[in-house]
C-alpha positions in Angstrom: 249.8 14.6 222.8 250.2 12.9 219.3 251.3 14.5 216.2 247.9 13.7 214.7 246.3 15.5 217.4 248.5 18.6 217.3 247.9 18.7 213.5 244.4 18.7 214.0 244.5 21.3 216.7 246.8 23.5 214.4 244.2 23.1 211.4 241.2 24.1 213.5 243.3 27.1 215.1 244.0 28.3 211.6 240.6 28.2 210.4 239.1 30.2 213.4 241.3 32.5 213.4 241.1 33.0 209.7 237.1 33.3 210.0 237.4 35.5 213.0 239.7 38.0 211.6 239.2 37.9 207.9 236.6 40.6 206.6 234.6 40.3 203.3 235.7 42.4 200.2 233.7 45.0 199.1 233.1 43.6 195.9 232.1 40.0 195.9 234.1 37.7 193.7 234.2 34.3 195.1 237.3 32.7 197.1 239.1 31.6 194.0 238.3 34.4 191.6 238.8 38.0 190.8 235.8 38.4 188.5 232.8 40.6 189.8 229.6 39.2 189.0 231.2 35.8 188.1 232.2 37.5 184.5 228.6 38.8 183.8 228.3 42.1 182.0 226.8 44.5 184.7 226.0 47.2 181.9 223.7 44.8 179.9 221.2 44.2 183.0 220.2 48.1 182.2 220.8 48.1 178.3 219.3 44.7 177.7 217.3 43.6 180.5 219.3 40.3 180.8 222.1 38.7 182.2 225.2 38.7 179.6 228.4 37.0 179.8 231.1 39.5 179.6 234.3 38.8 177.6 237.7 38.9 178.6 238.8 41.5 175.7 236.5 44.1 177.6 237.6 44.3 181.1 238.8 46.6 183.5 239.6 46.9 187.3 237.5 48.7 189.6 237.4 48.3 193.6 239.9 45.3 193.3 237.7 43.3 191.2 238.1 42.3 187.7 235.0 43.3 185.7 233.7 41.9 182.3 231.5 43.3 179.5 230.2 41.8 176.1 231.1 45.0 174.0 233.4 48.0 174.0 230.2 50.1 174.4 229.5 48.8 177.6 233.0 48.8 178.9 233.2 52.4 178.3 229.8 52.7 180.0 230.9 51.1 183.3 234.1 53.4 183.1 232.5 56.4 182.6 230.0 55.7 185.5 230.8 52.6 187.5 228.7 53.6 190.6 225.7 53.8 188.0 226.2 50.0 186.8 227.9 48.3 189.9 225.4 46.1 191.6 224.4 47.1 195.2 226.3 46.0 198.0 229.1 44.8 196.0 227.3 42.1 194.6 226.3 40.2 197.7 222.7 39.3 198.2 220.7 41.9 199.2 218.7 40.2 201.7 221.9 38.6 203.4 223.0 42.4 203.6 219.4 43.1 205.3 220.0 40.6 207.7 223.6 41.8 208.6 225.1 39.0 207.1 226.9 38.4 203.9 226.1 35.7 201.0 227.0 35.4 197.4 224.7 37.1 195.0 223.8 34.8 191.6 224.1 37.0 188.8 221.3 35.3 187.1 219.0 36.1 190.1 218.8 39.7 189.6 216.3 42.8 189.8 216.7 46.5 189.0 214.8 48.6 191.5 214.8 52.6 191.2 217.6 51.9 188.4 219.9 49.8 190.9 220.9 46.6 190.3 220.6 43.9 193.1 221.3 40.4 193.4 220.0 37.4 195.2 221.4 34.7 196.5 219.0 31.7 195.4 215.1 31.2 194.2 213.6 31.2 197.8 215.5 34.5 198.5 214.0 36.0 195.3 210.6 35.1 196.4 211.3 37.2 199.6 212.7 39.9 197.7 209.7 40.3 195.5 207.4 40.1 198.7 209.5 43.2 200.4 212.1 44.6 198.2 211.7 48.1 199.3 212.0 47.3 203.2 214.9 44.7 202.2 216.7 47.8 200.7 215.9 50.1 203.9 217.6 47.6 205.9 220.4 46.8 204.0 221.2 50.3 203.4 221.4 50.3 207.3 223.9 47.4 207.4 226.1 48.4 204.2 229.1 48.6 204.2 229.8 47.8 208.0 228.6 44.3 207.7 231.8 43.7 205.7 233.9 44.3 209.1 
């Protein structure tokens, strides 16, 4: 067997092993970041009803992720009640979780339902969410958090 073939086999084995045994983090941050919600202020969704980018000077750690906020007030509100403001399913796409899969949640594609924040993967998923959000939440709740295993 040539060195090239051995190298390719080693790479494939490494990728297979990683994908087989790796589990997703409880808070979605992307592969090369530790920022929850890509740095958006999770409290702002509730207070000003829009996606607002956070600032690094107003940050905290929660469940292994860095959370950024647009103001000191929003930071304090989150620290006092993180479960109230953190997105459902750790910021993963609610629709994906309802299908027992994981996909990134886009912080600009969001919805608040029953005072809880939900994210969607893309515009096509937003359309599915808008048509059947209550059933999506019921199914996602059945799969969360075991879908991360």
